[in-house]
PyMOL Python script that loads the backbone (N, CA, C, O; Angstrom):
from pymol import cmd

cmd.read_pdbstr("""\
ATOM      1  N   UNK A   1     -25.306  -2.773  32.178  1.00  0.00           N
ATOM      2  CA  UNK A   1     -26.058  -3.978  31.895  1.00  0.00           C
ATOM      3  C   UNK A   1     -26.077  -4.195  30.377  1.00  0.00           C
ATOM      4  O   UNK A   1     -26.496  -3.319  29.621  1.00  0.00           O
ATOM      5  N   UNK A   2     -25.624  -5.354  29.953  1.00  0.00           N
ATOM      6  CA  UNK A   2     -25.546  -5.684  28.534  1.00  0.00           C
ATOM      7  C   UNK A   2     -26.630  -6.710  28.201  1.00  0.00           C
ATOM      8  O   UNK A   2     -26.587  -7.847  28.671  1.00  0.00           O
ATOM      9  N   UNK A   3     -27.584  -6.302  27.399  1.00  0.00           N
ATOM     10  CA  UNK A   3     -28.660  -7.209  26.995  1.00  0.00           C
ATOM     11  C   UNK A   3     -28.334  -7.802  25.639  1.00  0.00           C
ATOM     12  O   UNK A   3     -28.349  -7.100  24.628  1.00  0.00           O
ATOM     13  N   UNK A   4     -28.045  -9.071  25.618  1.00  0.00           N
ATOM     14  CA  UNK A   4     -27.756  -9.770  24.369  1.00  0.00           C
ATOM     15  C   UNK A   4     -29.042 -10.400  23.851  1.00  0.00           C
ATOM     16  O   UNK A   4     -29.809 -10.986  24.616  1.00  0.00           O
ATOM     17  N   UNK A   5     -29.269 -10.278  22.571  1.00  0.00           N
ATOM     18  CA  UNK A   5     -30.428 -10.914  21.958  1.00  0.00           C
ATOM     19  C   UNK A   5     -29.959 -11.832  20.841  1.00  0.00           C
ATOM     20  O   UNK A   5     -28.859 -11.681  20.307  1.00  0.00           O
ATOM     21  N   UNK A   6     -30.797 -12.766  20.507  1.00  0.00           N
ATOM     22  CA  UNK A   6     -30.491 -13.658  19.391  1.00  0.00           C
ATOM     23  C   UNK A   6     -31.504 -13.402  18.285  1.00  0.00           C
ATOM     24  O   UNK A   6     -32.662 -13.091  18.564  1.00  0.00           O
ATOM     25  N   UNK A   7     -31.082 -13.530  17.041  1.00  0.00           N
ATOM     26  CA  UNK A   7     -32.016 -13.306  15.936  1.00  0.00           C
ATOM     27  C   UNK A   7     -33.163 -14.321  15.965  1.00  0.00           C
ATOM     28  O   UNK A   7     -32.976 -15.479  16.336  1.00  0.00           O
ATOM     29  N   UNK A   8     -34.339 -13.866  15.571  1.00  0.00           N
ATOM     30  CA  UNK A   8     -35.511 -14.734  15.496  1.00  0.00           C
ATOM     31  C   UNK A   8     -36.088 -14.624  14.100  1.00  0.00           C
ATOM     32  O   UNK A   8     -36.282 -13.520  13.588  1.00  0.00           O
ATOM     33  N   UNK A   9     -36.363 -15.754  13.484  1.00  0.00           N
ATOM     34  CA  UNK A   9     -36.981 -15.772  12.164  1.00  0.00           C
ATOM     35  C   UNK A   9     -38.100 -16.803  12.189  1.00  0.00           C
ATOM     36  O   UNK A   9     -37.857 -17.992  12.395  1.00  0.00           O
ATOM     37  N   UNK A  10     -39.311 -16.344  11.982  1.00  0.00           N
ATOM     38  CA  UNK A  10     -40.483 -17.216  12.000  1.00  0.00           C
ATOM     39  C   UNK A  10     -40.327 -18.380  11.041  1.00  0.00           C
ATOM     40  O   UNK A  10     -40.777 -19.491  11.322  1.00  0.00           O
ATOM     41  N   UNK A  11     -39.690 -18.127   9.912  1.00  0.00           N
ATOM     42  CA  UNK A  11     -39.530 -19.146   8.874  1.00  0.00           C
ATOM     43  C   UNK A  11     -38.826 -20.394   9.415  1.00  0.00           C
ATOM     44  O   UNK A  11     -39.067 -21.500   8.931  1.00  0.00           O
ATOM     45  N   UNK A  12     -37.970 -20.221  10.403  1.00  0.00           N
ATOM     46  CA  UNK A  12     -37.262 -21.369  10.984  1.00  0.00           C
ATOM     47  C   UNK A  12     -38.214 -22.364  11.644  1.00  0.00           C
ATOM     48  O   UNK A  12     -37.847 -23.518  11.862  1.00  0.00           O
ATOM     49  N   UNK A  13     -39.418 -21.933  11.960  1.00  0.00           N
ATOM     50  CA  UNK A  13     -40.368 -22.780  12.679  1.00  0.00           C
ATOM     51  C   UNK A  13     -41.510 -23.289  11.807  1.00  0.00           C
ATOM     52  O   UNK A  13     -42.362 -24.040  12.279  1.00  0.00           O
ATOM     53  N   UNK A  14     -41.534 -22.891  10.555  1.00  0.00           N
ATOM     54  CA  UNK A  14     -42.578 -23.338   9.628  1.00  0.00           C
ATOM     55  C   UNK A  14     -42.011 -24.465   8.781  1.00  0.00           C
ATOM     56  O   UNK A  14     -41.420 -24.223   7.728  1.00  0.00           O
ATOM     57  N   UNK A  15     -42.189 -25.680   9.235  1.00  0.00           N
ATOM     58  CA  UNK A  15     -41.559 -26.843   8.596  1.00  0.00           C
ATOM     59  C   UNK A  15     -42.466 -27.586   7.626  1.00  0.00           C
ATOM     60  O   UNK A  15     -41.974 -28.231   6.699  1.00  0.00           O
ATOM     61  N   UNK A  16     -43.769 -27.510   7.817  1.00  0.00           N
ATOM     62  CA  UNK A  16     -44.694 -28.287   6.988  1.00  0.00           C
ATOM     63  C   UNK A  16     -45.785 -27.367   6.434  1.00  0.00           C
ATOM     64  O   UNK A  16     -45.992 -26.267   6.947  1.00  0.00           O
ATOM     65  N   UNK A  17     -46.472 -27.815   5.398  1.00  0.00           N
ATOM     66  CA  UNK A  17     -47.610 -27.032   4.912  1.00  0.00           C
ATOM     67  C   UNK A  17     -48.660 -26.787   6.005  1.00  0.00           C
ATOM     68  O   UNK A  17     -49.304 -25.738   6.026  1.00  0.00           O
ATOM     69  N   UNK A  18     -48.828 -27.749   6.901  1.00  0.00           N
ATOM     70  CA  UNK A  18     -49.773 -27.568   8.010  1.00  0.00           C
ATOM     71  C   UNK A  18     -49.312 -26.443   8.941  1.00  0.00           C
ATOM     72  O   UNK A  18     -50.128 -25.644   9.400  1.00  0.00           O
ATOM     73  N   UNK A  19     -48.001 -26.377   9.221  1.00  0.00           N
ATOM     74  CA  UNK A  19     -47.459 -25.278  10.031  1.00  0.00           C
ATOM     75  C   UNK A  19     -47.769 -23.931   9.381  1.00  0.00           C
ATOM     76  O   UNK A  19     -48.179 -22.983  10.051  1.00  0.00           O
ATOM     77  N   UNK A  20     -47.567 -23.867   8.069  1.00  0.00           N
ATOM     78  CA  UNK A  20     -47.810 -22.618   7.340  1.00  0.00           C
ATOM     79  C   UNK A  20     -49.281 -22.226   7.402  1.00  0.00           C
ATOM     80  O   UNK A  20     -49.611 -21.059   7.612  1.00  0.00           O
ATOM     81  N   UNK A  21     -50.161 -23.202   7.219  1.00  0.00           N
ATOM     82  CA  UNK A  21     -51.599 -22.927   7.261  1.00  0.00           C
ATOM     83  C   UNK A  21     -52.026 -22.468   8.650  1.00  0.00           C
ATOM     84  O   UNK A  21     -52.812 -21.530   8.779  1.00  0.00           O
ATOM     85  N   UNK A  22     -51.515 -23.119   9.685  1.00  0.00           N
ATOM     86  CA  UNK A  22     -51.858 -22.730  11.053  1.00  0.00           C
ATOM     87  C   UNK A  22     -51.344 -21.331  11.371  1.00  0.00           C
ATOM     88  O   UNK A  22     -52.033 -20.547  12.024  1.00  0.00           O
ATOM     89  N   UNK A  23     -50.144 -21.017  10.916  1.00  0.00           N
ATOM     90  CA  UNK A  23     -49.567 -19.691  11.129  1.00  0.00           C
ATOM     91  C   UNK A  23     -50.416 -18.628  10.435  1.00  0.00           C
ATOM     92  O   UNK A  23     -50.723 -17.592  11.025  1.00  0.00           O
ATOM     93  N   UNK A  24     -50.793 -18.886   9.192  1.00  0.00           N
ATOM     94  CA  UNK A  24     -51.615 -17.929   8.461  1.00  0.00           C
ATOM     95  C   UNK A  24     -52.986 -17.774   9.119  1.00  0.00           C
ATOM     96  O   UNK A  24     -53.497 -16.658   9.218  1.00  0.00           O
ATOM     97  N   UNK A  25     -53.583 -18.865   9.565  1.00  0.00           N
ATOM     98  CA  UNK A  25     -54.871 -18.792  10.275  1.00  0.00           C
ATOM     99  C   UNK A  25     -54.759 -17.927  11.528  1.00  0.00           C
ATOM    100  O   UNK A  25     -55.632 -17.102  11.800  1.00  0.00           O
ATOM    101  N   UNK A  26     -53.686 -18.117  12.287  1.00  0.00           N
ATOM    102  CA  UNK A  26     -53.489 -17.328  13.505  1.00  0.00           C
ATOM    103  C   UNK A  26     -53.323 -15.848  13.173  1.00  0.00           C
ATOM    104  O   UNK A  26     -53.851 -14.987  13.876  1.00  0.00           O
ATOM    105  N   UNK A  27     -52.592 -15.556  12.108  1.00  0.00           N
ATOM    106  CA  UNK A  27     -52.402 -14.161  11.710  1.00  0.00           C
ATOM    107  C   UNK A  27     -53.709 -13.543  11.226  1.00  0.00           C
ATOM    108  O   UNK A  27     -53.974 -12.368  11.479  1.00  0.00           O
ATOM    109  N   UNK A  28     -54.523 -14.329  10.534  1.00  0.00           N
ATOM    110  CA  UNK A  28     -55.830 -13.835  10.093  1.00  0.00           C
ATOM    111  C   UNK A  28     -56.707 -13.489  11.294  1.00  0.00           C
ATOM    112  O   UNK A  28     -57.429 -12.492  11.270  1.00  0.00           O
ATOM    113  N   UNK A  29     -56.648 -14.302  12.336  1.00  0.00           N
ATOM    114  CA  UNK A  29     -57.445 -14.058  13.540  1.00  0.00           C
ATOM    115  C   UNK A  29     -56.961 -12.829  14.300  1.00  0.00           C
ATOM    116  O   UNK A  29     -57.768 -12.075  14.844  1.00  0.00           O
ATOM    117  N   UNK A  30     -55.642 -12.624  14.341  1.00  0.00           N
ATOM    118  CA  UNK A  30     -55.064 -11.560  15.158  1.00  0.00           C
ATOM    119  C   UNK A  30     -54.918 -10.228  14.430  1.00  0.00           C
ATOM    120  O   UNK A  30     -54.683  -9.205  15.072  1.00  0.00           O
ATOM    121  N   UNK A  31     -55.051 -10.217  13.109  1.00  0.00           N
ATOM    122  CA  UNK A  31     -54.879  -8.981  12.348  1.00  0.00           C
ATOM    123  C   UNK A  31     -55.940  -7.963  12.761  1.00  0.00           C
ATOM    124  O   UNK A  31     -57.104  -8.309  12.967  1.00  0.00           O
ATOM    125  N   UNK A  32     -55.527  -6.725  12.877  1.00  0.00           N
ATOM    126  CA  UNK A  32     -56.431  -5.671  13.355  1.00  0.00           C
ATOM    127  C   UNK A  32     -57.378  -5.153  12.283  1.00  0.00           C
ATOM    128  O   UNK A  32     -58.201  -4.279  12.553  1.00  0.00           O
ATOM    129  N   UNK A  33     -57.270  -5.677  11.082  1.00  0.00           N
ATOM    130  CA  UNK A  33     -58.150  -5.236  10.011  1.00  0.00           C
ATOM    131  C   UNK A  33     -57.420  -4.499   8.906  1.00  0.00           C
ATOM    132  O   UNK A  33     -57.966  -4.320   7.818  1.00  0.00           O
ATOM    133  N   UNK A  34     -56.204  -4.071   9.166  1.00  0.00           N
ATOM    134  CA  UNK A  34     -55.432  -3.356   8.158  1.00  0.00           C
ATOM    135  C   UNK A  34     -54.694  -4.271   7.203  1.00  0.00           C
ATOM    136  O   UNK A  34     -54.221  -3.829   6.156  1.00  0.00           O
ATOM    137  N   UNK A  35     -54.592  -5.528   7.552  1.00  0.00           N
ATOM    138  CA  UNK A  35     -53.935  -6.500   6.694  1.00  0.00           C
ATOM    139  C   UNK A  35     -52.429  -6.571   6.839  1.00  0.00           C
ATOM    140  O   UNK A  35     -51.790  -7.375   6.160  1.00  0.00           O
ATOM    141  N   UNK A  36     -51.841  -5.756   7.701  1.00  0.00           N
ATOM    142  CA  UNK A  36     -50.387  -5.732   7.848  1.00  0.00           C
ATOM    143  C   UNK A  36     -49.842  -7.074   8.336  1.00  0.00           C
ATOM    144  O   UNK A  36     -48.847  -7.571   7.809  1.00  0.00           O
ATOM    145  N   UNK A  37     -50.483  -7.651   9.324  1.00  0.00           N
ATOM    146  CA  UNK A  37     -50.028  -8.928   9.870  1.00  0.00           C
ATOM    147  C   UNK A  37     -50.183 -10.052   8.849  1.00  0.00           C
ATOM    148  O   UNK A  37     -49.317 -10.920   8.743  1.00  0.00           O
ATOM    149  N   UNK A  38     -51.267 -10.036   8.111  1.00  0.00           N
ATOM    150  CA  UNK A  38     -51.504 -11.065   7.092  1.00  0.00           C
ATOM    151  C   UNK A  38     -50.473 -10.935   5.974  1.00  0.00           C
ATOM    152  O   UNK A  38     -49.935 -11.940   5.510  1.00  0.00           O
ATOM    153  N   UNK A  39     -50.195  -9.712   5.541  1.00  0.00           N
ATOM    154  CA  UNK A  39     -49.179  -9.512   4.495  1.00  0.00           C
ATOM    155  C   UNK A  39     -47.810  -9.975   4.964  1.00  0.00           C
ATOM    156  O   UNK A  39     -47.063 -10.580   4.195  1.00  0.00           O
ATOM    157  N   UNK A  40     -47.474  -9.699   6.212  1.00  0.00           N
ATOM    158  CA  UNK A  40     -46.191 -10.142   6.753  1.00  0.00           C
ATOM    159  C   UNK A  40     -46.118 -11.665   6.777  1.00  0.00           C
ATOM    160  O   UNK A  40     -45.085 -12.242   6.440  1.00  0.00           O
ATOM    161  N   UNK A  41     -47.203 -12.313   7.172  1.00  0.00           N
ATOM    162  CA  UNK A  41     -47.233 -13.781   7.211  1.00  0.00           C
ATOM    163  C   UNK A  41     -47.083 -14.361   5.815  1.00  0.00           C
ATOM    164  O   UNK A  41     -46.336 -15.320   5.618  1.00  0.00           O
ATOM    165  N   UNK A  42     -47.788 -13.789   4.841  1.00  0.00           N
ATOM    166  CA  UNK A  42     -47.678 -14.282   3.468  1.00  0.00           C
ATOM    167  C   UNK A  42     -46.265 -14.092   2.929  1.00  0.00           C
ATOM    168  O   UNK A  42     -45.759 -14.945   2.200  1.00  0.00           O
ATOM    169  N   UNK A  43     -45.630 -12.989   3.280  1.00  0.00           N
ATOM    170  CA  UNK A  43     -44.252 -12.749   2.866  1.00  0.00           C
ATOM    171  C   UNK A  43     -43.317 -13.792   3.467  1.00  0.00           C
ATOM    172  O   UNK A  43     -42.443 -14.311   2.773  1.00  0.00           O
ATOM    173  N   UNK A  44     -43.491 -14.101   4.738  1.00  0.00           N
ATOM    174  CA  UNK A  44     -42.646 -15.101   5.391  1.00  0.00           C
ATOM    175  C   UNK A  44     -42.855 -16.482   4.781  1.00  0.00           C
ATOM    176  O   UNK A  44     -41.889 -17.214   4.568  1.00  0.00           O
ATOM    177  N   UNK A  45     -44.082 -16.840   4.503  1.00  0.00           N
ATOM    178  CA  UNK A  45     -44.371 -18.135   3.890  1.00  0.00           C
ATOM    179  C   UNK A  45     -43.767 -18.202   2.493  1.00  0.00           C
ATOM    180  O   UNK A  45     -43.251 -19.245   2.088  1.00  0.00           O
ATOM    181  N   UNK A  46     -43.826 -17.102   1.757  1.00  0.00           N
ATOM    182  CA  UNK A  46     -43.265 -17.070   0.403  1.00  0.00           C
ATOM    183  C   UNK A  46     -41.750 -17.242   0.410  1.00  0.00           C
ATOM    184  O   UNK A  46     -41.183 -17.720  -0.573  1.00  0.00           O
ATOM    185  N   UNK A  47     -41.090 -16.866   1.489  1.00  0.00           N
ATOM    186  CA  UNK A  47     -39.630 -17.004   1.587  1.00  0.00           C
ATOM    187  C   UNK A  47     -39.177 -18.457   1.735  1.00  0.00           C
ATOM    188  O   UNK A  47     -38.002 -18.765   1.536  1.00  0.00           O
ATOM    189  N   UNK A  48     -40.078 -19.321   2.072  1.00  0.00           N
ATOM    190  CA  UNK A  48     -39.725 -20.726   2.299  1.00  0.00           C
ATOM    191  C   UNK A  48     -39.414 -21.448   0.996  1.00  0.00           C
ATOM    192  O   UNK A  48     -39.966 -21.130  -0.057  1.00  0.00           O
ATOM    193  N   UNK A  49     -38.541 -22.405   1.087  1.00  0.00           N
ATOM    194  CA  UNK A  49     -38.240 -23.231  -0.083  1.00  0.00           C
ATOM    195  C   UNK A  49     -39.013 -24.545  -0.044  1.00  0.00           C
ATOM    196  O   UNK A  49     -38.819 -25.408  -0.900  1.00  0.00           O
ATOM    197  N   UNK A  50     -39.890 -24.699   0.952  1.00  0.00           N
ATOM    198  CA  UNK A  50     -40.686 -25.910   1.093  1.00  0.00           C
ATOM    199  C   UNK A  50     -41.849 -25.850   0.109  1.00  0.00           C
ATOM    200  O   UNK A  50     -42.611 -24.884   0.129  1.00  0.00           O
ATOM    201  N   UNK A  51     -42.007 -26.852  -0.749  1.00  0.00           N
ATOM    202  CA  UNK A  51     -43.156 -26.844  -1.662  1.00  0.00           C
ATOM    203  C   UNK A  51     -44.467 -26.952  -0.884  1.00  0.00           C
ATOM    204  O   UNK A  51     -44.544 -27.675   0.109  1.00  0.00           O
ATOM    205  N   UNK A  52     -45.484 -26.243  -1.329  1.00  0.00           N
ATOM    206  CA  UNK A  52     -46.763 -26.223  -0.624  1.00  0.00           C
ATOM    207  C   UNK A  52     -47.698 -27.344  -1.045  1.00  0.00           C
ATOM    208  O   UNK A  52     -48.725 -27.553  -0.399  1.00  0.00           O
ATOM    209  N   UNK A  53     -47.382 -28.061  -2.091  1.00  0.00           N
ATOM    210  CA  UNK A  53     -48.305 -29.094  -2.577  1.00  0.00           C
ATOM    211  C   UNK A  53     -47.966 -30.449  -2.084  1.00  0.00           C
ATOM    212  O   UNK A  53     -48.655 -31.415  -2.411  1.00  0.00           O
TER     213      UNK A  53
END
""", "prot")
cmd.dss("prot")
cmd.show_as("cartoon", "prot")
cmd.util.cbc("prot")
cmd.orient("prot")
């Protein structure tokens, strides 16, 4: 059995500043308290070339 997967990058789905804010809000809600999820979200948002202003 050959399981093929396709690459997934969250950044591909963050098109607007509102998308970024909603994503960060969701990560803040779901983070277990260690900040790992929030740091990952901030890193992904920082990779975007979309201006935030």
